[in-house]
C-alpha positions as CSV (number, residue, x, y, z in Angstrom):
1,X,0.0,0.0,0.0
2,X,1.3,3.4,-1.0
3,X,1.9,5.7,2.0
4,X,0.0,9.0,1.9
5,X,2.2,12.0,1.6
6,X,0.4,13.6,4.5
7,X,1.5,10.7,6.8
8,X,5.1,11.0,5.6
9,X,5.1,14.7,6.3
10,X,3.5,14.3,9.7
11,X,6.0,11.6,10.7
12,X,9.0,13.5,9.6
13,X,7.7,16.6,11.4
14,X,7.2,14.8,14.7
15,X,10.6,13.0,14.3
16,X,12.2,16.4,14.2
17,X,10.7,17.7,17.4
18,X,10.3,14.5,19.4
19,X,12.6,15.4,22.2
20,X,11.1,18.8,22.7
21,X,7.6,17.4,22.5
22,X,8.4,14.8,25.1
23,X,9.8,17.4,27.5
24,X,6.9,19.8,27.1
25,X,4.0,17.4,27.5
26,X,5.3,14.6,29.8
27,X,3.3,15.9,32.8
28,X,0.3,17.3,30.8
29,X,-2.2,14.9,32.4
30,X,-1.4,16.2,35.9
31,X,-3.3,19.4,35.2
32,X,-6.2,17.7,33.4
33,X,-8.4,16.1,36.1
34,X,-11.4,15.7,33.8
35,X,-9.4,13.8,31.3
36,X,-7.8,11.6,34.0
37,X,-11.3,10.8,35.2
38,X,-12.4,9.8,31.8
39,X,-9.3,7.6,31.2
40,X,-10.2,6.0,34.6
41,X,-13.7,5.3,33.4
42,X,-12.4,3.9,30.1
43,X,-10.1,1.6,32.0
44,X,-12.9,0.4,34.2
45,X,-15.1,-0.4,31.2
46,X,-12.4,-2.3,29.5
47,X,-11.7,-4.4,32.6
48,X,-15.5,-5.0,33.1
49,X,-15.7,-6.4,29.5
50,X,-12.9,-9.0,30.2
51,X,-9.8,-6.8,29.8
52,X,-7.6,-7.7,26.9
53,X,-4.9,-5.6,25.4
54,X,-5.4,-1.9,24.8
55,X,-3.7,0.1,22.0
56,X,-2.7,3.7,22.5
57,X,-2.7,4.9,18.9
58,X,-0.6,7.9,18.3
59,X,1.1,7.3,21.6
60,X,4.0,9.8,21.1
61,X,6.6,9.5,23.9
62,X,4.4,7.0,25.8
63,X,3.3,8.9,28.9
64,X,-0.4,8.2,28.4
65,X,0.3,4.6,27.6
66,X,2.1,4.4,30.9
67,X,-0.8,6.1,32.6
68,X,-3.2,3.4,31.2
69,X,-0.8,0.7,32.5
70,X,-1.0,2.3,35.9
71,X,-4.8,2.0,35.7
72,X,-4.4,-1.8,35.4
73,X,-4.6,-2.1,31.6
74,X,-2.4,-4.3,29.4
75,X,-1.5,-1.3,27.3
76,X,0.9,-0.8,24.4
77,X,1.6,2.1,22.2
78,X,1.7,2.6,18.4
79,X,3.0,5.7,16.7
80,X,4.0,6.6,13.1
81,X,7.1,8.5,14.4
82,X,10.2,6.2,15.0
83,X,11.8,9.0,17.1
84,X,8.7,9.1,19.3
85,X,8.7,5.3,19.7
86,X,12.4,5.3,20.6
87,X,11.8,7.9,23.3
88,X,8.8,6.0,24.6
89,X,10.9,2.8,24.9
90,X,13.6,4.6,26.7
91,X,11.2,6.2,29.2
92,X,9.1,3.1,29.8
93,X,11.3,0.0,29.2
94,X,8.7,-2.3,30.7
95,X,6.0,-1.5,28.1
96,X,5.7,-2.3,24.4
97,X,5.8,0.4,21.7
98,X,5.7,-0.1,18.0
99,X,6.0,2.0,14.8
100,X,2.9,1.7,12.8
101,X,0.1,3.4,10.9
102,X,-3.4,3.7,12.2
103,X,-4.8,3.0,8.7
104,X,-2.9,-0.4,8.6
105,X,-2.5,-1.8,12.1
106,X,-0.4,-5.0,12.5
107,X,-3.0,-6.4,14.9
108,X,-5.3,-9.4,14.5
109,X,-9.0,-9.0,14.0
110,X,-10.9,-8.6,17.3
111,X,-7.7,-8.8,19.4
112,X,-8.2,-5.7,21.5
113,X,-10.3,-4.9,24.6
114,X,-9.8,-1.2,24.0
115,X,-8.3,1.6,21.8
116,X,-7.3,5.1,22.9
117,X,-7.0,7.6,20.1
118,X,-6.0,10.8,22.0
119,X,-5.6,13.6,19.4
120,X,-4.1,11.1,17.0
121,X,-6.5,11.7,14.1
122,X,-6.1,15.5,14.0
123,X,-3.5,15.4,11.2
124,X,-5.4,12.9,9.1
125,X,-7.3,14.6,6.2
126,X,-11.0,14.1,6.8
127,X,-11.5,11.9,3.7
128,X,-8.9,9.5,5.1
129,X,-10.5,9.2,8.6
130,X,-13.1,6.5,7.7
131,X,-10.4,3.9,6.9
132,X,-8.8,4.6,10.2
133,X,-12.1,4.1,12.0
134,X,-12.6,0.9,10.0
135,X,-9.2,-0.4,11.3
136,X,-10.1,0.5,14.9
137,X,-13.4,-1.4,14.6
138,X,-11.6,-4.3,13.0
139,X,-9.1,-4.8,15.8
140,X,-11.6,-4.3,18.7
141,X,-13.3,-7.3,20.2
142,X,-17.1,-7.3,20.6
143,X,-17.9,-5.1,23.5
144,X,-14.5,-3.4,23.2
145,X,-14.3,0.4,23.8
146,X,-12.8,3.3,21.9
147,X,-12.0,6.6,23.5
148,X,-11.2,9.2,20.9
149,X,-10.3,12.9,21.6
150,X,-10.3,15.8,19.1
151,X,-10.9,19.5,18.8
152,X,-14.4,20.6,17.9
153,X,-15.5,22.8,15.0
154,X,-17.1,26.2,15.7
155,X,-20.6,24.8,15.3
156,X,-22.9,22.3,13.6
157,X,-22.6,24.1,10.3
158,X,-19.0,23.1,10.0
159,X,-18.4,19.3,9.6
160,X,-14.6,19.8,9.6
161,X,-12.3,22.8,9.8
162,X,-8.5,22.9,9.1
163,X,-6.3,24.9,11.3
164,X,-2.7,25.8,11.6
165,X,-0.7,23.5,13.9
166,X,2.9,23.9,15.0
167,X,3.8,20.5,13.5
168,X,1.5,19.9,10.5
169,X,-1.9,20.9,9.2
170,X,-4.6,19.7,11.6
171,X,-8.4,19.3,11.5
172,X,-11.3,19.9,13.8
173,X,-14.5,17.9,13.7
174,X,-18.1,18.3,14.5
175,X,-18.8,15.9,17.3
176,X,-22.0,14.8,15.7
177,X,-20.3,14.1,12.4
178,X,-17.5,12.0,13.9
179,X,-20.0,10.1,16.1
180,X,-22.0,9.3,13.0
181,X,-18.8,8.0,11.3
182,X,-18.2,5.8,14.3
183,X,-21.7,4.4,14.0
184,X,-21.1,3.6,10.4
185,X,-18.2,1.4,11.5
186,X,-20.1,-0.4,14.2
187,X,-19.0,1.8,17.1
188,X,-22.0,3.1,19.1
189,X,-21.5,6.3,21.1
190,X,-21.8,5.6,24.8
191,X,-20.7,9.0,26.3
192,X,-19.5,12.4,25.2
193,X,-17.6,15.1,27.1
194,X,-17.0,18.6,25.9
195,X,-14.3,20.7,27.7
196,X,-14.5,24.5,27.2
197,X,-11.2,26.3,26.6
198,X,-9.7,28.4,29.4
199,X,-9.6,32.1,28.7
200,X,-5.8,32.0,28.6
201,X,-5.7,29.1,26.1
202,X,-4.0,30.0,22.8
203,X,-6.7,28.3,20.8
204,X,-10.3,28.8,21.8
205,X,-11.4,25.4,20.7
206,X,-13.7,23.0,22.6
207,X,-12.1,19.6,23.3
208,X,-14.3,16.6,22.7
209,X,-13.9,13.1,24.0
210,X,-16.2,10.4,22.5
211,X,-16.5,7.0,24.2
212,X,-17.8,4.3,21.9
213,X,-18.5,0.6,22.2
214,X,-18.3,-2.0,19.5
215,X,-21.4,-4.1,19.2
């Protein structure tokens, strides 16, 4: 399969800033109590459905993968950036991290109890997102859960909106539109949170977390 140019550009951009990124964001969950609570609920739901492995897609330097492990999940990370994966392996030698593409996961059908996609689809052009969701659905076991995070558009009249990002072009999504795409791929929305930006935030975007369950 030919690699999309956008994926190559994004990977090279994150390779170039991997060390800086890891330093800037390694403690980011500490000041995000709502997100930590939702990750805790996600972990509880995965365990209640029998556990199983959990993939942190777009894991970056691995700090959220490690957080999931601390919540009792058998978590591993996947990232397109080899530099990010190398940093994750160095920081968390007891965990597994792999280089890979969300659109072509090296994971067997129905193998996972859960998938975390924390801001990992933002650099994927909207037309390429459905194949990613199809892959996520493929690797989830029946009853498995997906937690996907992304920035919201300015309102329901905007299905997607591109915005300038420090690394590569990124995209915001209407929560309703992305939830509908999840349904199209057998992932039913179970919960939704919307976090309003703080007045001091550089970007005044709402942050959305959708929790979905595979039938």
